Each structure stands twice: as C-alpha cells, then as structure tokens.
Backbone as a ProteinNet text record, in pm:
[ID]
protein_1_A
[PRIMARY]
MKAETVYKTQSVTVLPSEKRPLHGLSYEVTKAVIEGETKFFVAKKRDYLTIPKGFNPQETDANETTVIITGTDESRAKEIADILENETRLKEMIRARKAFELIKIEARVAGYSNMDHIYKTKKQYDK
[TERTIARY]
3666.7	3522.8	3493.4	3415.2	3373.3	3222.7	3180	3037	2992.5	2868.6	2811.5	2661	2609.5	2465.9	2401.1	2301	2236.5	2093.2	2037.3	1897.5	1867.7	1784.6	1739.5	1592.7	1510.1	1367	1344.4	1220.8	1184.1	1187.9	1212.6	1217.6	1076.7	1051.1	923.2	947.1	861.8	873.5	820.2	903.9	867.7	844.8	726.1	691.1	782	799.1	882.8	824.8	913.2	872	958.7	940.6	1023.9	1170.4	1192.5	1328.2	1399.9	1324.7	1386.7	1306.6	1376.2	1305.6	1251	1180.9	1130.6	1247.1	1227	1333.4	1276.6	1360.9	1325.1	1384.8	1310.8	1357.9	1344.9	1453.2	1450.5	1524.3	1515.7	1584.3	1680.4	1799.1	1904.1	1949.9	1962.3	2012	2158.3	2243.7	2386.2	2426.8	2500.1	2551.4	2697.4	2730.9	2868.4	2916.5	3041.6	3103.4	3201.6	3168.3	3250.3	3302.4	3434.8	3499.7	3436.9	3412.9	3358.9	3209.5	3142.4	2997.6	2925.6	2821.7	2744.8	2637.6	2633.4	2531.3	2468.6	2341.1	2270.5	2229.5	2247	2210.1	2101.2	1995	1889.5	1898.1	1929.2	1949.5	1866.4	1828	1756.6	1856.3	1812.2	1892.1	1805.1	1850.5	1774.6	1844.3	1764.4	1815.1	1748.4	1827.7	1774.8	1790.8	1679.5	1685	1750.3	1709.8	1771.1	1798.6	1906.5	1941.9	1933.5	1835.8	1821	1941.1	1961.4	2070.2	2052.7	2159.9	2156	2116.8	2079.3	2041.1	2160.9	2195.3	2307.9	2255.4	2245.7	2190.6	2267.4	2400.8	2478.8	2446.4	2432.8	2402.6	2261.6	2165.4	2026	2005.8	2070.5	2050.3	2138.7	2231.8	2326.9	2260.6	2146.6	2081.5	1986.8	1979.1	1886.2	1940	1847.3	1882.1	1896.2	1994.3	2011.9	1973.5	1893.2	1853.3	1962.2	2009	2112.1	2050.2	2068.4	2014.4	2132.3	2149.7	2259.3	2210.8	2292.4	2256.9	2275.5	2227.4	2249.7	2119.8	2013.5	1883	1862.2	1912.3	1901.3	1756.4	1673.8	1533.3	1459.4	1494	1430.9	1471	1595.7	1642.5	1569.8	1551.8	1479.1	1333.2	1274.2	1134.9	1119.5	1213.7	1209.6	1221.4	1310.9	1325.9	1195.9	1130.5	1002.9	893.5	889.6	789.9	812	936.6	967.7	930.3	956.8	920.9	769.6	694	547.8	492	550	506.9	532.1	648.7	681.4	585.6	558.7	467.1	328	278.5	146.9	144.4	248.1	255.3	253.8	326	331.5	198.4	127.7	-5.6	-100.5	-91.9	-176.8	-140.7	-10.8	31.7	-16.9	-7.7	-51.6	-201.9	-275.7	-421.9	-458.7	-391.4	-417.8	-384.3	-274.1	-235.4	-340	-391.1	-493.5	-621	-658.7	-778.5	-761.9	-642.7	-618.1	-630.1	-581.7	-593.1	-740.1	-819.8	-963	-1030.5	-995.6	-1054.6	-1015.3	-887.9	-842	-912.4	-937.1	-1006.2	-1149.4	-1216	-1353.5	-1357.7	-1261.9	-1255.4	-1231.6	-1151.9	-1122.2	-1238	-1342	-1459.7	-1471.1	-1381.6	-1390.8	-1478.5	-1579	-1666.2	-1635.3	-1565.1	-1537.9	-1386.6	-1333.8	-1189.5	-1138.5	-1222.1	-1179.2	-1138.5	-1211	-1180	-1039.4	-1003.1	-870.4	-763	-782.5	-683	-668.7	-781.2	-775.6	-702.3	-730.9	-665.6	-515.8	-478.3	-337.4	-266.4	-330.7	-269.5	-244.6	-335.3	-316.4	-190.7	-168.8	-50.8	77.4	66.8	184.8	239.6	158.1	202	312.1
-1034	-1011.6	-877.4	-796.9	-668.3	-675.9	-640.2	-647.7	-519.7	-480.8	-363	-381.3	-329.1	-333.5	-224	-262	-164.6	-132.9	-213.5	-191.7	-267.6	-208	-275.3	-240.7	-343.5	-320.7	-263.6	-220.7	-178	-298.7	-272.7	-380.7	-417.2	-547.5	-599.8	-654.2	-616.2	-670.3	-812.5	-905	-1046.4	-1086.6	-1140.8	-1182.6	-1295.7	-1309	-1417.7	-1554.3	-1650.9	-1789.3	-1880.2	-2010	-2103.6	-2092.1	-2054.3	-2050.2	-1916.8	-1805.4	-1672.8	-1576.9	-1480.3	-1375.7	-1269	-1170	-1057.3	-992.3	-964.1	-902.8	-834.9	-758.4	-696.1	-776.8	-788.1	-865	-779.2	-768.6	-697.3	-782.7	-739.9	-810.7	-713.5	-761.6	-676.9	-731.8	-642.8	-681.5	-638.6	-734.6	-707.8	-737.1	-643.6	-660.2	-704	-812.9	-863.2	-891.6	-860.2	-893.4	-1006.4	-1124.5	-1243.2	-1290.5	-1287.1	-1326.7	-1256.2	-1126.7	-1046.9	-1057.5	-1140.3	-1159.2	-1093.2	-1016.4	-949.6	-1042.5	-1052.9	-1134.5	-1052.3	-1079	-1012.8	-1117.6	-1084.9	-1173.3	-1104.9	-1177.2	-1125.5	-1207.4	-1141.3	-1212.6	-1151.1	-1236.2	-1189.3	-1122.4	-1014	-947.3	-933.1	-989.5	-984.2	-890.4	-805.7	-714.7	-750.6	-801	-839.5	-722.1	-679.1	-569	-614.5	-730.8	-790.4	-936.8	-986.4	-1126.1	-1199.5	-1290.7	-1364.6	-1455.1	-1482.3	-1570.7	-1707.8	-1759	-1890.3	-1888.9	-1771.9	-1762.3	-1713.3	-1784.3	-1747.6	-1713.7	-1584.4	-1546.1	-1604.9	-1608.9	-1661.4	-1808.5	-1883.9	-2026.6	-2048.8	-1971.5	-1985.9	-1940.5	-1831.6	-1774.3	-1837.9	-1924	-1980.8	-2068.1	-2127.1	-2219.1	-2149.4	-2017.7	-1946.9	-1942.3	-1942.8	-1946.3	-1805.4	-1786.7	-1662.6	-1690	-1601.4	-1616.4	-1554.9	-1629.3	-1579.5	-1558.7	-1439.4	-1406.8	-1371.6	-1446.9	-1420.1	-1324.1	-1225.9	-1131.3	-988.6	-897.4	-756.3	-682.6	-755.1	-692.5	-655.6	-538.6	-491.4	-469.3	-418.9	-392.1	-521	-630.2	-760.2	-807.4	-788	-825.9	-744.3	-614.7	-529.4	-573	-609.2	-655.3	-783	-874.8	-999.1	-968.1	-876.9	-838.2	-778.6	-694.1	-634.2	-739.6	-836	-944.1	-1024.1	-1057	-1131.6	-1051.3	-921.1	-834.9	-832	-817.1	-814.1	-946.5	-1056.9	-1188.6	-1203.1	-1159	-1164.9	-1077.9	-956.8	-865.5	-928.3	-990.1	-1054.1	-1170	-1253.6	-1365.9	-1316.9	-1209.2	-1157.1	-1094.9	-1034	-980.3	-1094.5	-1204.7	-1320.9	-1380	-1392.8	-1445.3	-1355.9	-1223.5	-1130.5	-1142	-1154.9	-1168.7	-1296.2	-1407	-1533.2	-1521.2	-1455.1	-1436.7	-1354	-1248.5	-1164.8	-1245.1	-1328.5	-1412.4	-1508.3	-1564.3	-1653.7	-1579.4	-1456	-1375.3	-1350.5	-1319.7	-1296.6	-1422.7	-1538.3	-1664.8	-1692.1	-1673.2	-1694.6	-1600.2	-1477.7	-1380.9	-1425.8	-1476.8	-1524.8	-1643.2	-1734.4	-1851.3	-1806.9	-1702	-1650.7	-1569.8	-1548.6	-1479.2	-1333.4	-1284.7	-1145.9	-1140.5	-1056	-1046.1	-921.5	-826.9	-701.3	-681.4	-672.5	-657	-526.3	-421.8	-294.7	-314	-401.8	-427.3	-486.9	-574.2	-636	-530.1	-441.7	-338.4	-245.7	-207.9	-121.3	-191.5	-319.1	-395.3	-405.3	-431.3	-441.9	-309.7	-197.9	-67.1	-44.4	-93.5	-78	-152.4	-272.1	-349.6	-290	-221.8	-163.9	-43.5	16.7	137.7	107.1
-3392.4	-3393.6	-3327.5	-3395.1	-3341.5	-3317.2	-3195.8	-3162.7	-3093.9	-3122.4	-3056.4	-3039.6	-2928.1	-2903.7	-2986.9	-3067.2	-3154.7	-3111.8	-3019.6	-2981.3	-2852.5	-2768.5	-2646.6	-2625.7	-2598.8	-2577.2	-2437.8	-2412.7	-2278.2	-2186.1	-2059.3	-1961.3	-1915.9	-1904.9	-1857	-1716.5	-1621.3	-1486.4	-1486.1	-1440.8	-1437.4	-1291.8	-1265.8	-1130.6	-1083.5	-952.7	-901.6	-936.6	-950.4	-976.7	-890	-905.8	-830.2	-872	-996.5	-1051.4	-1026.8	-1031.7	-1023.8	-935.9	-872.9	-798.1	-894.3	-841.3	-920.1	-994.6	-1123.3	-1202	-1326	-1392.4	-1519.2	-1633.4	-1743	-1858.6	-1983.7	-2057.5	-2185	-2287.9	-2412.2	-2520.4	-2586.5	-2615.5	-2669.1	-2804	-2902	-3034.4	-3043.5	-3073.5	-3088.2	-3232.1	-3289.8	-3426.2	-3415.2	-3482.6	-3479.2	-3620.7	-3644.9	-3773	-3745.1	-3799	-3776.6	-3911.8	-3927.5	-4053.5	-4173.6	-4159.4	-4268.5	-4289.1	-4210.5	-4224.9	-4106.9	-4138.2	-4033.5	-3979.8	-3847.4	-3781.5	-3670.3	-3646.1	-3537	-3435	-3308.9	-3199.3	-3118.1	-3087.7	-3000.1	-2872	-2761.9	-2636	-2524.2	-2428.4	-2309.3	-2215	-2153	-2050.6	-1926.7	-1816.3	-1691.2	-1593.1	-1527.9	-1425.7	-1294	-1200.2	-1069.4	-973.4	-912.8	-817.5	-687.8	-640	-521.6	-552.8	-498.2	-520.9	-387.2	-375.1	-249.8	-221.9	-96.3	-54.4	-121.4	-177	-240.5	-387.9	-441.1	-582.5	-662.7	-769.1	-853.7	-993.3	-1028	-1159.2	-1277.6	-1269	-1381.4	-1405.7	-1299.2	-1311.9	-1366.6	-1318.8	-1360.5	-1504.5	-1543.9	-1677.1	-1784.6	-1746.5	-1842.9	-1948.6	-1917.8	-2011.5	-2108.7	-2105	-2193.7	-2336.6	-2429.5	-2571.1	-2626.8	-2711.2	-2785.2	-2929.8	-2988.3	-3127.7	-3214.8	-3312.6	-3403.4	-3541	-3594.3	-3725.7	-3815.9	-3921.5	-4013.6	-4121.3	-4152.8	-4257.6	-4210.8	-4291.1	-4261.2	-4232.5	-4203.7	-4183.2	-4036.2	-3999.7	-3861.3	-3820.6	-3912.2	-3879.1	-3843.9	-3909.4	-3878.9	-3738.2	-3702.2	-3568.5	-3461.3	-3485.6	-3390.5	-3379	-3492.7	-3493.2	-3410	-3423.7	-3345.4	-3196.5	-3160.2	-3019.4	-2966.1	-3045.2	-3003.1	-2987.1	-3077.5	-3068	-2939.9	-2910.3	-2788.1	-2663.4	-2666.2	-2552.2	-2532.5	-2641.7	-2632	-2581.7	-2626.3	-2580	-2429	-2384.4	-2241.6	-2161	-2209.9	-2139.9	-2126.6	-2233.4	-2231.1	-2131.3	-2133.1	-2039	-1894.2	-1866.8	-1729.8	-1688.1	-1782.3	-1751	-1714.6	-1787.2	-1758.9	-1622.8	-1593.4	-1462.9	-1348.9	-1367.1	-1263	-1241.2	-1348.4	-1338.5	-1262.3	-1294.2	-1224.6	-1076.1	-1044	-903.7	-830	-893.7	-831.5	-807.9	-904.4	-888.5	-770.9	-753.9	-640.4	-507.9	-504.1	-382.3	-349.9	-452.2	-429.2	-376.9	-431.8	-387	-242.3	-209.8	-72.5	24	-20.1	65.2	91.7	-11.1	7.3	103.2	88.1	176.2	320.6	337	471.1	528.3	450	500.7	461.8	377.8	332.4	208	210.8	94.2	12.3	71.5	4	-4.8	-125.9	-143.8	-84.8	-80.6	-22.1	123	192.4	332.2	345.5	253.6	258.1	236.9	140	114.2	234.3	296.7	414.5	528	546.6	652.2	625	499.8	464	489.7	456.7	479.4	628.3	712.6	856.7	901.8	845.9	883.4	826.5	714.1	650.3	725.8	812.6	885.2	983.6
[MASK]
+++++++++++++++++++++++++++++++++++++++++++++++++++++++++++++++++++++++++++++++++++++++++++++++++++++++++++++++++++++++++++++++

C-alpha cells in the first residue's frame, strides 16, 4: 500500500472541554492505492499545544472516525474536508459566544455593570 497526504485544511482552534484541552483541529486528505484501487481518506488531525498531566492524546483520539471515500475523485475528498473544517469552525464560534455570554452573566451577578471595568481589572491582575 502506498499512501500520501494530498491536502490539509486550515487548523481551527478548539476550546477546552471535559474530554480535551485547548488544541488545533484540521482535516487531512490521504490518497492510498490499495490492491490497485485508489481510495481517499479524510481524517481529523489534532495538534495539542500543551498536554496536561494525566491526559493521553492517543487514547482519547483513538475512537475518532475516519471517512473513507472509494474512487479517484480527489476534488470531492478535498471538498468534504473543507465542509468538515467549516462545520468545526462554526461550532467553535458558537461555543465561544456561549462562553462569553456566561462570563457577562457572571459579571452582572457579581455586581459589575460595565464589561470595560472587568477588562481593566483583569489587566491589572495580569501585570
């Protein structure tokens, strides 16, 4: 079997969750010739910037599904990878928006009425 990576999407920053820390996610198209037949595989590729103690990326990522496309249509495989990347990007934008809304609600409950005040206060602590 001969295999080569023919395409990789841009990386999407994925917010931390209970299952995984902050990481980048992209999709990779691999072309393989198996017994004379060309197949394309679209697989997730995760890049972890830091790995927390007790987290095993190989164990966590082992259950992920790879899409297998039989045939010689490389452009279709690239299109599928792009669709998956766009879907991931949209989901992460929605998650980030929800997280920001929760921060605003918590700030109001804590008595802050102006978000600028929170940012200024945070900058003071960051020094």
